[in-house]
C-alpha positions as protocol buffer text, in pm:
chain_id: "A"
residue {
  index: 1
  type: MET
  ca { x: 943 y: -4660 z: -3999 }
}
residue {
  index: 2
  type: PHE
  ca { x: 1162 y: -4731 z: -3706 }
}
residue {
  index: 3
  type: ASP
  ca { x: 1525 y: -4587 z: -3878 }
}
residue {
  index: 4
  type: TRP
  ca { x: 1546 y: -4361 z: -3624 }
}
residue {
  index: 5
  type: LEU
  ca { x: 1576 y: -4613 z: -3391 }
}
residue {
  index: 6
  type: LYS
  ca { x: 1834 y: -4834 z: -3666 }
}
residue {
  index: 7
  type: ARG
  ca { x: 2035 y: -4566 z: -3603 }
}
residue {
  index: 8
  type: LEU
  ca { x: 2049 y: -4545 z: -3248 }
}
residue {
  index: 9
  type: THR
  ca { x: 2095 y: -4824 z: -3134 }
}
residue {
  index: 10
  type: GLY
  ca { x: 2405 y: -4920 z: -3419 }
}
residue {
  index: 11
  type: GLN
  ca { x: 2556 y: -5233 z: -3267 }
}
residue {
  index: 12
  type: GLY
  ca { x: 2533 y: -5180 z: -2853 }
}
residue {
  index: 13
  type: SER
  ca { x: 2896 y: -5125 z: -2866 }
}
residue {
  index: 14
  type: ALA
  ca { x: 2809 y: -4722 z: -2692 }
}
residue {
  index: 15
  type: PRO
  ca { x: 2795 y: -4737 z: -2348 }
}
residue {
  index: 16
  type: ALA
  ca { x: 2498 y: -4749 z: -2137 }
}
residue {
  index: 17
  type: PRO
  ca { x: 2263 y: -4509 z: -2107 }
}
residue {
  index: 18
  type: LYS
  ca { x: 2147 y: -4356 z: -1839 }
}
residue {
  index: 19
  type: ALA
  ca { x: 1761 y: -4298 z: -1697 }
}
residue {
  index: 20
  type: PRO
  ca { x: 1612 y: -4008 z: -1804 }
}
residue {
  index: 21
  type: GLN
  ca { x: 1630 y: -3700 z: -1455 }
}
residue {
  index: 22
  type: LEU
  ca { x: 1254 y: -3669 z: -1375 }
}
residue {
  index: 23
  type: THR
  ca { x: 1119 y: -3367 z: -1181 }
}
residue {
  index: 24
  type: ALA
  ca { x: 827 y: -3483 z: -954 }
}
residue {
  index: 25
  type: GLU
  ca { x: 536 y: -3346 z: -981 }
}
residue {
  index: 26
  type: PRO
  ca { x: 382 y: -3032 z: -768 }
}
residue {
  index: 27
  type: ALA
  ca { x: 121 y: -3167 z: -498 }
}
residue {
  index: 28
  type: ALA
  ca { x: -225 y: -3081 z: -620 }
}
residue {
  index: 29
  type: THR
  ca { x: -506 y: -2901 z: -467 }
}
residue {
  index: 30
  type: PRO
  ca { x: -683 y: -3123 z: -194 }
}
residue {
  index: 31
  type: ALA
  ca { x: -1054 y: -3158 z: -319 }
}
residue {
  index: 32
  type: PRO
  ca { x: -1274 y: -2915 z: -153 }
}
residue {
  index: 33
  type: SER
  ca { x: -1533 y: -2996 z: 161 }
}
residue {
  index: 34
  type: ASP
  ca { x: -1895 y: -2943 z: 116 }
}
residue {
  index: 35
  type: PRO
  ca { x: -2094 y: -2987 z: 347 }
}
residue {
  index: 36
  type: SER
  ca { x: -2405 y: -3002 z: 185 }
}
residue {
  index: 37
  type: ALA
  ca { x: -2357 y: -3273 z: -53 }
}
residue {
  index: 38
  type: ALA
  ca { x: -2134 y: -3607 z: -86 }
}
residue {
  index: 39
  type: LEU
  ca { x: -1847 y: -3599 z: -313 }
}
residue {
  index: 40
  type: PRO
  ca { x: -1883 y: -3906 z: -549 }
}
residue {
  index: 41
  type: ASP
  ca { x: -1599 y: -4177 z: -466 }
}
residue {
  index: 42
  type: ALA
  ca { x: -1323 y: -4154 z: -711 }
}
residue {
  index: 43
  type: GLN
  ca { x: -1213 y: -4555 z: -601 }
}
residue {
  index: 44
  type: SER
  ca { x: -1560 y: -4730 z: -702 }
}
residue {
  index: 45
  type: GLU
  ca { x: -1605 y: -4462 z: -1010 }
}
residue {
  index: 46
  type: LEU
  ca { x: -1310 y: -4656 z: -1145 }
}
residue {
  index: 47
  type: ARG
  ca { x: -1433 y: -5011 z: -1049 }
}
residue {
  index: 48
  type: GLN
  ca { x: -1796 y: -4903 z: -1297 }
}
residue {
  index: 49
  type: ALA
  ca { x: -1569 y: -4792 z: -1553 }
}
residue {
  index: 50
  type: LEU
  ca { x: -1328 y: -5068 z: -1600 }
}
residue {
  index: 51
  type: ALA
  ca { x: -1635 y: -5268 z: -1550 }
}
residue {
  index: 52
  type: ARG
  ca { x: -1762 y: -5082 z: -1894 }
}
residue {
  index: 53
  type: ARG
  ca { x: -1436 y: -5228 z: -2025 }
}
residue {
  index: 54
  type: ASP
  ca { x: -1541 y: -5565 z: -1899 }
}
residue {
  index: 55
  type: VAL
  ca { x: -1157 y: -5590 z: -1689 }
}
residue {
  index: 56
  type: PRO
  ca { x: -1270 y: -5854 z: -1384 }
}
residue {
  index: 57
  type: VAL
  ca { x: -1198 y: -5660 z: -1075 }
}
residue {
  index: 58
  type: ASP
  ca { x: -1173 y: -5742 z: -671 }
}
residue {
  index: 59
  type: THR
  ca { x: -1090 y: -5508 z: -370 }
}
residue {
  index: 60
  type: ARG
  ca { x: -804 y: -5594 z: -142 }
}
residue {
  index: 61
  type: ASP
  ca { x: -685 y: -5370 z: 174 }
}
residue {
  index: 62
  type: GLY
  ca { x: -906 y: -5055 z: -52 }
}
residue {
  index: 63
  type: TRP
  ca { x: -681 y: -5179 z: -388 }
}
residue {
  index: 64
  type: LEU
  ca { x: -900 y: -5284 z: -639 }
}
residue {
  index: 65
  type: VAL
  ca { x: -730 y: -5557 z: -875 }
}
residue {
  index: 66
  type: ASP
  ca { x: -764 y: -5614 z: -1176 }
}
residue {
  index: 67
  type: THR
  ca { x: -726 y: -6053 z: -1115 }
}
residue {
  index: 68
  type: GLU
  ca { x: -617 y: -6146 z: -1486 }
}
residue {
  index: 69
  type: PHE
  ca { x: -311 y: -5913 z: -1491 }
}
residue {
  index: 70
  type: ASP
  ca { x: -256 y: -5904 z: -1069 }
}
residue {
  index: 71
  type: MET
  ca { x: -239 y: -5527 z: -1130 }
}
residue {
  index: 72
  type: ALA
  ca { x: -368 y: -5276 z: -830 }
}
residue {
  index: 73
  type: ILE
  ca { x: -457 y: -4956 z: -896 }
}
residue {
  index: 74
  type: ARG
  ca { x: -662 y: -4709 z: -685 }
}
residue {
  index: 75
  type: ALA
  ca { x: -801 y: -4370 z: -793 }
}
residue {
  index: 76
  type: GLU
  ca { x: -806 y: -4066 z: -564 }
}
residue {
  index: 77
  type: LEU
  ca { x: -988 y: -3712 z: -692 }
}
residue {
  index: 78
  type: LEU
  ca { x: -739 y: -3469 z: -569 }
}
residue {
  index: 79
  type: GLU
  ca { x: -917 y: -3157 z: -719 }
}
residue {
  index: 80
  type: VAL
  ca { x: -1262 y: -3034 z: -821 }
}
residue {
  index: 81
  type: ALA
  ca { x: -1283 y: -2636 z: -989 }
}
residue {
  index: 82
  type: SER
  ca { x: -1561 y: -2457 z: -1222 }
}
residue {
  index: 83
  type: ALA
  ca { x: -1481 y: -2403 z: -1514 }
}
residue {
  index: 84
  type: ALA
  ca { x: -1660 y: -2176 z: -1807 }
}
residue {
  index: 85
  type: GLN
  ca { x: -1973 y: -2476 z: -1805 }
}
residue {
  index: 86
  type: GLY
  ca { x: -1958 y: -2719 z: -1506 }
}
residue {
  index: 87
  type: THR
  ca { x: -1655 y: -2834 z: -1288 }
}
residue {
  index: 88
  type: ARG
  ca { x: -1332 y: -2948 z: -1338 }
}
residue {
  index: 89
  type: VAL
  ca { x: -1154 y: -3203 z: -1226 }
}
residue {
  index: 90
  type: ALA
  ca { x: -844 y: -3354 z: -1106 }
}
residue {
  index: 91
  type: ILE
  ca { x: -774 y: -3736 z: -1029 }
}
residue {
  index: 92
  type: GLY
  ca { x: -503 y: -3935 z: -925 }
}
residue {
  index: 93
  type: VAL
  ca { x: -423 y: -4276 z: -1022 }
}
residue {
  index: 94
  type: GLU
  ca { x: -224 y: -4490 z: -894 }
}
residue {
  index: 95
  type: ILE
  ca { x: -90 y: -4891 z: -1036 }
}
residue {
  index: 96
  type: ARG
  ca { x: 162 y: -5135 z: -908 }
}
residue {
  index: 97
  type: HIS
  ca { x: 247 y: -5452 z: -1019 }
}
residue {
  index: 98
  type: PRO
  ca { x: 600 y: -5674 z: -967 }
}
residue {
  index: 99
  type: VAL
  ca { x: 679 y: -5644 z: -1315 }
}
residue {
  index: 100
  type: PHE
  ca { x: 700 y: -5272 z: -1230 }
}
residue {
  index: 101
  type: GLY
  ca { x: 935 y: -5293 z: -988 }
}
residue {
  index: 102
  type: GLU
  ca { x: 984 y: -5034 z: -724 }
}
residue {
  index: 103
  type: THR
  ca { x: 788 y: -4853 z: -997 }
}
residue {
  index: 104
  type: THR
  ca { x: 418 y: -4736 z: -889 }
}
residue {
  index: 105
  type: VAL
  ca { x: 263 y: -4574 z: -1156 }
}
residue {
  index: 106
  type: ARG
  ca { x: 128 y: -4223 z: -1152 }
}
residue {
  index: 107
  type: GLU
  ca { x: -116 y: -4053 z: -1343 }
}
residue {
  index: 108
  type: TYR
  ca { x: -344 y: -3757 z: -1304 }
}
residue {
  index: 109
  type: VAL
  ca { x: -628 y: -3773 z: -1494 }
}
residue {
  index: 110
  type: HIS
  ca { x: -813 y: -3449 z: -1590 }
}
residue {
  index: 111
  type: SER
  ca { x: -1166 y: -3365 z: -1730 }
}
residue {
  index: 112
  type: ALA
  ca { x: -1435 y: -3176 z: -1712 }
}
residue {
  index: 113
  type: GLY
  ca { x: -1837 y: -3204 z: -1685 }
}
residue {
  index: 114
  type: ASP
  ca { x: -2200 y: -3040 z: -1651 }
}
residue {
  index: 115
  type: THR
  ca { x: -2094 y: -3232 z: -1299 }
}
residue {
  index: 116
  type: VAL
  ca { x: -1889 y: -3343 z: -1023 }
}
residue {
  index: 117
  type: LEU
  ca { x: -1977 y: -3744 z: -1150 }
}
residue {
  index: 118
  type: ASP
  ca { x: -1966 y: -3639 z: -1498 }
}
residue {
  index: 119
  type: ALA
  ca { x: -1670 y: -3506 z: -1524 }
}
residue {
  index: 120
  type: MET
  ca { x: -1544 y: -3800 z: -1303 }
}
residue {
  index: 121
  type: VAL
  ca { x: -1716 y: -4026 z: -1538 }
}
residue {
  index: 122
  type: SER
  ca { x: -1556 y: -3872 z: -1821 }
}
residue {
  index: 123
  type: GLY
  ca { x: -1234 y: -3921 z: -1735 }
}
residue {
  index: 124
  type: LEU
  ca { x: -1205 y: -4262 z: -1628 }
}
residue {
  index: 125
  type: ASP
  ca { x: -1381 y: -4405 z: -1908 }
}
residue {
  index: 126
  type: ARG
  ca { x: -1089 y: -4204 z: -2144 }
}
residue {
  index: 127
  type: TRP
  ca { x: -871 y: -4289 z: -1905 }
}
residue {
  index: 128
  type: ALA
  ca { x: -881 y: -4676 z: -1935 }
}
residue {
  index: 129
  type: GLN
  ca { x: -999 y: -4709 z: -2264 }
}
residue {
  index: 130
  type: ALA
  ca { x: -673 y: -4516 z: -2384 }
}
residue {
  index: 131
  type: ASP
  ca { x: -435 y: -4584 z: -2139 }
}
residue {
  index: 132
  type: TYR
  ca { x: -572 y: -4880 z: -1874 }
}
residue {
  index: 133
  type: VAL
  ca { x: -473 y: -5093 z: -2235 }
}
residue {
  index: 134
  type: VAL
  ca { x: -168 y: -5002 z: -2284 }
}
residue {
  index: 135
  type: LEU
  ca { x: -61 y: -5121 z: -1940 }
}
residue {
  index: 136
  type: GLU
  ca { x: -282 y: -5424 z: -2020 }
}
residue {
  index: 137
  type: ASP
  ca { x: -58 y: -5553 z: -2342 }
}
residue {
  index: 138
  type: VAL
  ca { x: 239 y: -5543 z: -2124 }
}
residue {
  index: 139
  type: PHE
  ca { x: 171 y: -5875 z: -1974 }
}
residue {
  index: 140
  type: ARG
  ca { x: 55 y: -6031 z: -2328 }
}
residue {
  index: 141
  type: GLU
  ca { x: 287 y: -6129 z: -2615 }
}
residue {
  index: 142
  type: GLN
  ca { x: 94 y: -6024 z: -2823 }
}
residue {
  index: 143
  type: ALA
  ca { x: 41 y: -5627 z: -2801 }
}
residue {
  index: 144
  type: GLU
  ca { x: -364 y: -5595 z: -2883 }
}
residue {
  index: 145
  type: SER
  ca { x: -406 y: -5240 z: -2819 }
}
residue {
  index: 146
  type: CYS
  ca { x: -50 y: -5057 z: -2892 }
}
residue {
  index: 147
  type: LEU
  ca { x: 149 y: -5054 z: -3165 }
}
residue {
  index: 148
  type: ALA
  ca { x: 442 y: -5244 z: -3018 }
}
residue {
  index: 149
  type: MET
  ca { x: 809 y: -5324 z: -3111 }
}
residue {
  index: 150
  type: VAL
  ca { x: 1081 y: -5521 z: -2988 }
}
residue {
  index: 151
  type: MET
  ca { x: 1496 y: -5414 z: -2914 }
}
residue {
  index: 152
  type: ASP
  ca { x: 1741 y: -5579 z: -2842 }
}
residue {
  index: 153
  type: GLY
  ca { x: 2076 y: -5402 z: -2714 }
}
residue {
  index: 154
  type: ALA
  ca { x: 2432 y: -5603 z: -2774 }
}
residue {
  index: 155
  type: ALA
  ca { x: 2604 y: -5640 z: -2453 }
}
residue {
  index: 156
  type: THR
  ca { x: 2865 y: -5445 z: -2334 }
}
residue {
  index: 157
  type: ALA
  ca { x: 3161 y: -5385 z: -2037 }
}
residue {
  index: 158
  type: GLU
  ca { x: 2936 y: -5112 z: -1877 }
}
residue {
  index: 159
  type: ARG
  ca { x: 2544 y: -5393 z: -1932 }
}
residue {
  index: 160
  type: PRO
  ca { x: 2481 y: -5723 z: -2022 }
}
residue {
  index: 161
  type: ALA
  ca { x: 2278 y: -5785 z: -2295 }
}
residue {
  index: 162
  type: PHE
  ca { x: 1893 y: -5694 z: -2285 }
}
residue {
  index: 163
  type: ARG
  ca { x: 1562 y: -5676 z: -2463 }
}
residue {
  index: 164
  type: ARG
  ca { x: 1328 y: -5407 z: -2422 }
}
residue {
  index: 165
  type: ARG
  ca { x: 967 y: -5316 z: -2559 }
}
residue {
  index: 166
  type: ILE
  ca { x: 827 y: -4996 z: -2649 }
}
residue {
  index: 167
  type: LEU
  ca { x: 406 y: -4998 z: -2645 }
}
residue {
  index: 168
  type: MET
  ca { x: 253 y: -4663 z: -2810 }
}
residue {
  index: 169
  type: GLY
  ca { x: -132 y: -4693 z: -2733 }
}
residue {
  index: 170
  type: PRO
  ca { x: -440 y: -4490 z: -2953 }
}
residue {
  index: 171
  type: VAL
  ca { x: -381 y: -4183 z: -3015 }
}
residue {
  index: 172
  type: GLN
  ca { x: -678 y: -3890 z: -2882 }
}
residue {
  index: 173
  type: HIS
  ca { x: -718 y: -3655 z: -3138 }
}
residue {
  index: 174
  type: PHE
  ca { x: -917 y: -3340 z: -3151 }
}
residue {
  index: 175
  type: VAL
  ca { x: -917 y: -3043 z: -3418 }
}
residue {
  index: 176
  type: ARG
  ca { x: -1187 y: -2773 z: -3347 }
}
residue {
  index: 177
  type: ARG
  ca { x: -1175 y: -2722 z: -3798 }
}
residue {
  index: 178
  type: ASP
  ca { x: -1281 y: -2974 z: -4126 }
}
residue {
  index: 179
  type: PRO
  ca { x: -1072 y: -3329 z: -3985 }
}
residue {
  index: 180
  type: ASP
  ca { x: -1011 y: -3288 z: -4321 }
}
residue {
  index: 181
  type: ALA
  ca { x: -721 y: -2982 z: -4240 }
}
residue {
  index: 182
  type: ALA
  ca { x: -618 y: -3202 z: -3980 }
}
residue {
  index: 183
  type: PRO
  ca { x: -222 y: -3232 z: -3955 }
}
residue {
  index: 184
  type: GLN
  ca { x: -79 y: -3469 z: -4103 }
}
residue {
  index: 185
  type: CYS
  ca { x: 300 y: -3640 z: -4016 }
}
residue {
  index: 186
  type: ALA
  ca { x: 608 y: -3786 z: -4200 }
}
residue {
  index: 187
  type: ILE
  ca { x: 873 y: -3973 z: -4001 }
}
residue {
  index: 188
  type: ASP
  ca { x: 1173 y: -4143 z: -4210 }
}
residue {
  index: 189
  type: GLY
  ca { x: 978 y: -3943 z: -4552 }
}
residue {
  index: 190
  type: GLU
  ca { x: 600 y: -4131 z: -4500 }
}
residue {
  index: 191
  type: GLU
  ca { x: 317 y: -3953 z: -4456 }
}
residue {
  index: 192
  type: HIS
  ca { x: 119 y: -4045 z: -4155 }
}
residue {
  index: 193
  type: SER
  ca { x: -248 y: -3987 z: -4009 }
}
residue {
  index: 194
  type: PRO
  ca { x: -329 y: -3745 z: -3717 }
}
residue {
  index: 195
  type: PHE
  ca { x: -409 y: -4066 z: -3499 }
}
residue {
  index: 196
  type: CYS
  ca { x: -59 y: -4255 z: -3592 }
}
residue {
  index: 197
  type: PRO
  ca { x: 0 y: -4461 z: -3296 }
}
residue {
  index: 198
  type: CYS
  ca { x: 430 y: -4368 z: -3412 }
}
residue {
  index: 199
  type: CYS
  ca { x: 453 y: -4014 z: -3438 }
}
residue {
  index: 200
  type: LEU
  ca { x: 461 y: -3875 z: -3140 }
}
residue {
  index: 201
  type: PHE
  ca { x: 689 y: -4027 z: -2960 }
}
residue {
  index: 202
  type: THR
  ca { x: 910 y: -4121 z: -3252 }
}
residue {
  index: 203
  type: SER
  ca { x: 900 y: -3689 z: -3354 }
}
residue {
  index: 204
  type: GLY
  ca { x: 1089 y: -3676 z: -2996 }
}
residue {
  index: 205
  type: HIS
  ca { x: 1328 y: -3978 z: -3007 }
}
residue {
  index: 206
  type: GLU
  ca { x: 1592 y: -3828 z: -2979 }
}
residue {
  index: 207
  type: ALA
  ca { x: 1474 y: -3711 z: -2606 }
}
residue {
  index: 208
  type: PHE
  ca { x: 1258 y: -3972 z: -2514 }
}
residue {
  index: 209
  type: PHE
  ca { x: 1615 y: -4275 z: -2634 }
}
residue {
  index: 210
  type: PRO
  ca { x: 1771 y: -4271 z: -2269 }
}
residue {
  index: 211
  type: VAL
  ca { x: 1427 y: -4385 z: -2158 }
}
residue {
  index: 212
  type: VAL
  ca { x: 1389 y: -4666 z: -2440 }
}
residue {
  index: 213
  type: SER
  ca { x: 1740 y: -4799 z: -2351 }
}
residue {
  index: 214
  type: ALA
  ca { x: 1792 y: -4762 z: -1993 }
}
residue {
  index: 215
  type: PRO
  ca { x: 1620 y: -5061 z: -1765 }
}
residue {
  index: 216
  type: GLY
  ca { x: 1328 y: -5051 z: -1598 }
}
residue {
  index: 217
  type: PHE
  ca { x: 960 y: -4967 z: -1634 }
}
residue {
  index: 218
  type: TYR
  ca { x: 857 y: -4628 z: -1773 }
}
residue {
  index: 219
  type: ALA
  ca { x: 466 y: -4492 z: -1824 }
}
residue {
  index: 220
  type: ILE
  ca { x: 513 y: -4255 z: -2065 }
}
residue {
  index: 221
  type: ARG
  ca { x: 237 y: -3938 z: -2097 }
}
residue {
  index: 222
  type: LEU
  ca { x: 245 y: -3713 z: -2378 }
}
residue {
  index: 223
  type: PHE
  ca { x: 15 y: -3472 z: -2476 }
}
residue {
  index: 224
  type: ALA
  ca { x: 78 y: -3208 z: -2766 }
}
residue {
  index: 225
  type: ALA
  ca { x: -175 y: -2863 z: -2878 }
}
residue {
  index: 226
  type: ARG
  ca { x: -218 y: -2521 z: -3083 }
}
residue {
  index: 227
  type: HIS
  ca { x: -452 y: -2335 z: -2960 }
}
residue {
  index: 228
  type: GLU
  ca { x: -671 y: -2089 z: -3178 }
}
residue {
  index: 229
  type: ASP
  ca { x: -403 y: -1822 z: -3157 }
}
residue {
  index: 230
  type: GLY
  ca { x: -140 y: -2028 z: -3265 }
}
residue {
  index: 231
  type: GLU
  ca { x: 12 y: -2086 z: -2922 }
}
residue {
  index: 232
  type: ILE
  ca { x: 142 y: -2391 z: -2876 }
}
residue {
  index: 233
  type: SER
  ca { x: 173 y: -2599 z: -2523 }
}
residue {
  index: 234
  type: ALA
  ca { x: 294 y: -2993 z: -2364 }
}
residue {
  index: 235
  type: ASP
  ca { x: 300 y: -3172 z: -2186 }
}
residue {
  index: 236
  type: CYS
  ca { x: 546 y: -3531 z: -2124 }
}
residue {
  index: 237
  type: ARG
  ca { x: 532 y: -3695 z: -1805 }
}
residue {
  index: 238
  type: ILE
  ca { x: 708 y: -4015 z: -1648 }
}
residue {
  index: 239
  type: ASN
  ca { x: 606 y: -4263 z: -1430 }
}
residue {
  index: 240
  type: GLY
  ca { x: 430 y: -3939 z: -1285 }
}
residue {
  index: 241
  type: GLU
  ca { x: 663 y: -3710 z: -1312 }
}
residue {
  index: 242
  type: ASP
  ca { x: 751 y: -3339 z: -1527 }
}
residue {
  index: 243
  type: PHE
  ca { x: 1030 y: -3460 z: -1804 }
}
residue {
  index: 244
  type: GLU
  ca { x: 1099 y: -3141 z: -1995 }
}
residue {
  index: 245
  type: PRO
  ca { x: 1291 y: -3310 z: -2254 }
}
residue {
  index: 246
  type: GLY
  ca { x: 1017 y: -3460 z: -2365 }
}
residue {
  index: 247
  type: ALA
  ca { x: 795 y: -3158 z: -2352 }
}
residue {
  index: 248
  type: GLU
  ca { x: 1019 y: -2954 z: -2546 }
}
residue {
  index: 249
  type: ALA
  ca { x: 1066 y: -3202 z: -2802 }
}
residue {
  index: 250
  type: LEU
  ca { x: 679 y: -3209 z: -2857 }
}
residue {
  index: 251
  type: ARG
  ca { x: 647 y: -2835 z: -2906 }
}
residue {
  index: 252
  type: ARG
  ca { x: 903 y: -2836 z: -3149 }
}
residue {
  index: 253
  type: TYR
  ca { x: 686 y: -3065 z: -3317 }
}
residue {
  index: 254
  type: VAL
  ca { x: 375 y: -2889 z: -3296 }
}
residue {
  index: 255
  type: ALA
  ca { x: 581 y: -2660 z: -3468 }
}
residue {
  index: 256
  type: THR
  ca { x: 594 y: -2820 z: -3774 }
}
residue {
  index: 257
  type: TRP
  ca { x: 155 y: -2880 z: -3811 }
}
residue {
  index: 258
  type: PRO
  ca { x: 58 y: -2729 z: -4099 }
}
residue {
  index: 259
  type: GLY
  ca { x: -277 y: -2635 z: -4106 }
}
residue {
  index: 260
  type: GLU
  ca { x: -429 y: -2355 z: -3804 }
}
residue {
  index: 261
  type: GLY
  ca { x: -701 y: -2329 z: -3480 }
}
residue {
  index: 262
  type: PHE
  ca { x: -741 y: -2537 z: -3186 }
}
residue {
  index: 263
  type: THR
  ca { x: -613 y: -2916 z: -3168 }
}
residue {
  index: 264
  type: PHE
  ca { x: -386 y: -3161 z: -2975 }
}
residue {
  index: 265
  type: ARG
  ca { x: -284 y: -3533 z: -2950 }
}
residue {
  index: 266
  type: LYS
  ca { x: -225 y: -3727 z: -2678 }
}
residue {
  index: 267
  type: GLN
  ca { x: -42 y: -4059 z: -2595 }
}
residue {
  index: 268
  type: TYR
  ca { x: 48 y: -4315 z: -2298 }
}
residue {
  index: 269
  type: VAL
  ca { x: 332 y: -4522 z: -2404 }
}
residue {
  index: 270
  type: VAL
  ca { x: 498 y: -4814 z: -2208 }
}
residue {
  index: 271
  type: ALA
  ca { x: 867 y: -4907 z: -2253 }
}
residue {
  index: 272
  type: HIS
  ca { x: 942 y: -5221 z: -2052 }
}
residue {
  index: 273
  type: ASP
  ca { x: 1243 y: -5454 z: -2015 }
}
residue {
  index: 274
  type: ALA
  ca { x: 1070 y: -5807 z: -2243 }
}
residue {
  index: 275
  type: ALA
  ca { x: 1356 y: -6055 z: -2183 }
}
residue {
  index: 276
  type: HIS
  ca { x: 1064 y: -6286 z: -2170 }
}
residue {
  index: 277
  type: LEU
  ca { x: 975 y: -6237 z: -2511 }
}
residue {
  index: 278
  type: PRO
  ca { x: 1098 y: -6386 z: -2867 }
}
residue {
  index: 279
  type: PRO
  ca { x: 1291 y: -6121 z: -3040 }
}
residue {
  index: 280
  type: PRO
  ca { x: 1242 y: -5849 z: -3306 }
}
residue {
  index: 281
  type: ASP
  ca { x: 1172 y: -5976 z: -3647 }
}
residue {
  index: 282
  type: ARG
  ca { x: 1445 y: -5768 z: -3793 }
}
residue {
  index: 283
  type: GLY
  ca { x: 1227 y: -5804 z: -4173 }
}
residue {
  index: 284
  type: GLY
  ca { x: 925 y: -5562 z: -4049 }
}
residue {
  index: 285
  type: VAL
  ca { x: 1206 y: -5308 z: -3849 }
}
């Protein structure tokens, strides 16, 4: 499955890759104020979403704190807008931890529902179930929710030997038509289902290799879609900031999907330093 990585990493003799160049996402439009009704509190709804997953949470200095992994989390309602059916919301989520270094992981949760509350609950529940589980696995020696891969890099004149881990989270997939006709993909000649946790990321390995290899903590948001009229769209963000090379790689990948009609795939991936982990099992890579 990971022949592409072995080909790219070689023997570690190449110069260390530079961290990717990111473009900050424009600030979201503030949520409109409605004097007739108070908007739901995003922080309270986030706490409930985590509680539904039995995540132990405390409150410190205005942040929610996962007391098992000591991650500090904060949510804010950024935007409310009318939709064709109901309401759309945008919620900003920030996550901090010393393991992330100077990085504050920022995510934007977009969701729709009959009411503002319905949209917030739906979006935050999906975030807790599909994205937050990836961040939890960062602190586990054995990942529980993700496909995990550990890679070693040999020392060079520019960089000491290093170990990195890539955590590929659950894939969210939707297809409007017959699921039997849902797109398939092939990596290294093997057929994979739309729910395969490796394909979104590995299909753009040349764009993402600098992230996999560079020091630091990178939370990577992947979204790829084909619309009813055949139009292709994709979004890629790293630590909340736009990463156009990744988006372009995803658009090329969507163009290979067979079939027609609306479908999308969405995934959260983390690449982090992993010197504390045991060496990879070369027999399985």
